[in-house]
N, C-alpha and C positions, 0 to 999 in steps of 0.2 A: 504494499500499499504506500502511496506517495505520502511523504511526511512534510508537513508545513513547518519546517524548522530551518533557521537561517544562520545559526552560529557557525563560525569558521572552524574547520578542523586543522590538522597539522599542515604547516607551510601554506596556510591560507586556503586549503582545499575545503569547499563547503561541505557541511555535514548532511545537507539535504540529499536524499536519495533521488535518483533519476526517475521521473515519471515516463517510463518507456512507452506506455500506451499513448500519452500525449505526443511524444516525438513521432511515433509511427504514423499518426494521423496525417502528418505533413508529407508523407511519401506515397504518392498514388500507386506505385508499383507494389506496395505492401498490402494493397487491398485485394488479396487473392489467396491462393492455397499454397504458394511456394515459400520455402525457406531459402533465403539468399545468404550463402556463406562463401561466396567468392569475392568478397569485398576488397581483398588485397589487389585484385585485378581491376577494380573500378567500383565505386559506390553508386547507389541510387541517388537521385536528386530530389529535393523537397519542392513543394508548390512555389515557394518564394523564388527559386531559380527559374523554374518553368515560366512563371508569370513575368519575370523580368525579361526573359528571352522573347516571349510572345509580344510583350509591349514594345520592345525595341524594334523587332523585325516588322511589326504591324505599323508602327507610327514614325520611327526615327531611322530607318535604314537608308540614310542618305549620307553624303560626304559630311563628316562632323565638323563643327566649329566654323561654319561659313556665315554665321550671323542671322540667317532667317530662322524662324521659330523651331521648326522640326530639327534643323541642323544643330542649333544651339542646345536644345534639350538633349539631343543625341550625344553631344560632347560631354554634357553634364553626367549623363548615365554612364558613359565610358569611364569618366574620371572617378565616379563612385565605385565602379568595379575595380579599378586600379588601386584605389585607396584600401578597399577591403582585402585585396590580395596581399598588399604590403602589411597591413595591420595584423593579419593572421600570424605572421612570424615576427612582429615588432620591428619591421623595417620602415624606412622612409620611402615615400612613393618614388623618389628619384634614384633609389638604390635597387629597384627591381626591373627586370626585363621579362616581358611576357612573350612566350614563343609558342609554337604549335605543340611541342612536347618536350619532356626532359631530355630525351635522346638528341633532339635537334639543338636544344640549348647548350648541351655539353659539346656537341660537334662545333658549333660556332665559337664557343668559349675556347676550345683547344686551338683553333686557328687564330683567334684574337690574342692569345697568350704566346703563340709560337715565336714572334719576333723578339720577345724578351728573354728567350732561352738561347743557350749556346751549346754546340756539340760537346757531349760529355756531362752536361747537366743531367740530374737524375729526377725521375718521377716515380713515386711509389703508387702502385695500384694493388688491388686485392683479387683473390680468386673467389670471393664471396659476393661481390657486388652484382647487381643487375648490369647488363651489358651497356646500358646508357652511360654509366660512369666508368666505363672500362675501355671499350674498343677504340674510342676516339683518342684517348691518351696513349694507348699501346701503339696506335698508328704513327705517332710521332717518332718512333724508333727509326723510321726510314730517313729521318732528317738528322740523325746523329744523337738524339736524346737517348739516355740510358733508362730503360724501364726495369724497375725492381718490383718483385711481387711479394706482398704481405699475404702469407698463406694461412688458411684456416688451420687451427690446431686440431689434430686428429682425435684427441681425447674429448675435446669440448665442442667440436663442430663450429668453433667461433674464432674470431680474431682476437689475439691476446696482445696487450700493449708491450710486453717484454719482447715479443717477436718483432714488433715494429721498431723498437729502440735499436735492435741489432742491425736494422737496415738503414737507419738515418746516418747521414754524414754531412760534411760541409758542402757537398755537391747536391744535396737534396733541395730541390726547388719547390716541389709540390707533392702533397700526399692526398690521394683520392680514395675515399672510403665511404661506406654507408653508415648512416645514423642507426639504422636498424635493417637487417636483411629481410627481403621479402620472402625468403625461404626459412631461415633459422629463427627469426623473430625476436632475437635478443638485442637489447638496447646498449649501444656503446657509449663510453664516457667521452663524448665529444670535447667537452671543456678541457679535460686533462690531456687528451691527444693534441688539441690545439696548442696548449701550453708547451708541450714537449717539442712540437714541430717548430713553433715560433722561436723558442730558445735557440734553435739551430739555424734560424734565418729562413725557414721554409714557409710555405703557404699550405692551406688545406682547402679541399673542395669536397663538400659533404652532400651525399645523396639522402635527402630526408623524405623521399616519396613514401616509404613504408612506415614512417614514424608519425608524420604530421596528422593523419586521421585519428590518431589515438592519444597523443599527448600534446600539451602546449609547448611550442617552440619559441624561444626568444634568441634571435641570432646575435643580438648585441651581448646578452649575458654569456652566450657560448663562445663569443669571440671568434666566429668563423669568418674566413675570408670570402668563400663562395658557398652558397647553399641552394639546393634545388628541391622543389616539390611540385606535385601535379594536382591541381584543383579537382580534377575529375575523380580523384581518390579521396577527396575531402568534401563530398556532396555537392560538387560544382561542375562546371562545363569542362570539356576535354581540351586542355591546354597545359602548358608548363610554365613554371615561374623560376627565374634565376635571380638570386640575391648576390650582390657583390659590395664590398666596402667601397665607398665612393672614390677613395684615393687610388684604389686598384682599377676601378672601372675607367678612370681617367687615363690609365696607362695602356689600356687594351687597344689593339689596332682595329680600325674601322673595317667592318665586314660587309658594308653596304655602299650606298652611293657616295661619291667623293665630296659632294657639296653639303653633306649633313654637318650640323654644328658639333663641336668637340664634346659638348655636354649632353648631346641628344643620344644617351646611351640606349634608349629603347629602340630607336630606328637603326643606330649603328651596329647593334648586336642582334637584330632580328631582320635579316634580309627579306625585303618584300612586305614588311609590316606585319602587325598582329591582327587578330580577328576581333573586329569591333563588337559584333553582336554577342560573342561569347564573353568578352570582357565586361560588357554591360550586364550580362546575366550573372556574372560573378558577384555583383553586389547583392544578389539574392542569398548568397552564403551568409553574409553579415546579417541580412534580415532574419534568416532562420535562427542564427545564434542569438540574436536579440530577442526573438520570440521565446526561445527556450529559457533565456535568462529571466525575462519578465514573468514567465509562468512560475518559475521556481523561486524567484526572489521578488515578489510584488512589492512595489514601493521603494526598492533599492535604486540608487542612482549612481552606480559605478561608472568610471570612464571606460573607454573601449578596451583597454588592456586588462582592467580588472574584470570586466564582463567576460572576456574570452578566457581568462584564468579560471573563473568560477564555472563556466559552462564546460570547459574541457576537464576540469576537476570532476564534475558530475559524470562525464563520459568515461573517464579513466576508472573511477571506482566501480561503475556498473560493469565495464568490460572485464576488470580484474576478477570480479565475482564469477562471471560466466566462464572466464578463461580457466580459473582454478578447477572447475568441474570437468572441463574438456581435458585439460592436462592430466588430471588424476585418472580419468578413464583411460586415456591412451597409454599412460604408464602402467596401468593395471594389466594390460594385455602383453603377454610374453611374445606374441607373434608380431607385435608392432614395434618398430623402431622410430622414435620421434626425433627429428633433427633438433640439435641444440640441447639435447638431454644432459650433456656434461656441464653446461654453463649455468648451473643451478643458482649461483649467487647473483646472477645478472637478471635484471627485470625482463620479462617477456611481454610483448604486446599480444593481442589476440590473433596471432598467426601460427598455425600448426601444420607443419609439413611432415609427412610420415610415409613409411614403407610397411607393407604387410608381408612378412616372410620374404620369399623370393618371387612373389607373384607380379604380374603385369599391373602396374599402378592404375591403368585405365579402367580396370574392371570394377573397382569399388565405386567410383563416381557414377558409372553406368547403372549400377544397382541402386544407389541412393537416389538417382534421378527418377527411378521408377516410383519412389515415394515422395516425389516433388521436393527434393532437397538438392539445391544447386551448388555443387562444388566441382573441381576439375583436377586433372592430373597432367603435369607438363614439366618443362624446365623453367617456365615463367620468365624467360629472357635472362635467367641467371645460369647460363649453361656451364660456366666454370665452377660454380658452387655445386651444381648437380653432379658434375664429374668428381669433385673433391669428396662428395658424399658417397660416391660409388653407385649412384642411382640411375645412371644412363641405361644399363641393361634392362631395367624395369620400366623404361619409358618415363623417367622422371619420378617426382614425388606426388603423392596425394596431398592436396592442400585445402584446409578449411580455415576461414578467416572471419573474424567478428568485427563489427563496429557497434556504435551505441544503440542503433535501432534494432539490433538483434535482441530477442527476448528470452526469458527462461524457458518458455515453451519451445522456442527454436532449438535450444540446446537439448532439452528433453528428447525431442524428436530425432535430432542428429545422433545422440548417444544410443537411443533405443534401437534405431534401425542399423547403425553400425555394429552394435553388439550382436544383432542377429546375423550379420554377414561375416564378421571376423571371428576366427577360431580363438580359443583361449590362449 
């Protein structure tokens, strides 16, 4: 039952429990019989995002900022979307670049950084990351850049800081890693890694795509140099966001038209421009978070950052409760191997990738879909991680993933039907 209590818990996390039924009413796709547990691949969107998109495309799909009414209002709607995308990670609007995807954003960033690097300079990448924060950096080896690999620890299935320290040197210019793997699901200590790399004069580029839907991120507090996330995995439109410290963005080589201003980072780092209607729709993400805040904390008047802190605090506590049940169930089965099982001291978000004995991973999702439970089996664009886990012969891992709109009933159904399928 939803509790009307507003006192703050540890570290400012609200003690109010999430009213899941209220949240679910805002997602039209949940008005049906299916359990959606492939959220790590992309989340559903609430009415607020849908309405913003419909309004913009119906009334303001013209060249923005041209002075006449529809154009002026369209520019305002786009600006609202940009502001919301920046506020979500506590960035300034002038510090983000909106692009078509995280993969595209990293590709452009790698080319924009290349003139600042010399042959023999070193970039550290991992074998755990989604390929978005991997392939573009590895391709720089053809220009004389030395690529060093931070490898997953075989005992924990995770990236260990001591292994990174052994790779760092005075030639390390950039360390690229994930805030949270979309396969393993364990959260890395980005702030500590940033400190270690900065002490040696290097920069970090963090893929936050798998973390931002689950936990509040503050890029200033983490002291990251570059940070990436995908709004379509945070209840928003399909696009990617790149954050960079302003002093670093100023150094990046222009990747678009020669006549663009030096401080026009958005257009210089997004060849061809960004999508106006999806950016305008992104303001609906903020509308939804405000709606959740006002429902749970009526009469409270927090600023944007406080509101986001409290809303994501609700999301996190709800997800943790559901995740504990799934993790306990998966670990109770001797036939199941759960990725990240060894990194027990590290926080896990609601992402569970697993193998069942030596069987083909595609079989389990097919059987669960017969009971209208939507999960999938694949490498999920983290092919190097799948290979490190030894899961390639089984056609990848089975993955179930939660977000805040998943209910206890969803978890009951998932566990009940998986228990029927999987041997002890």
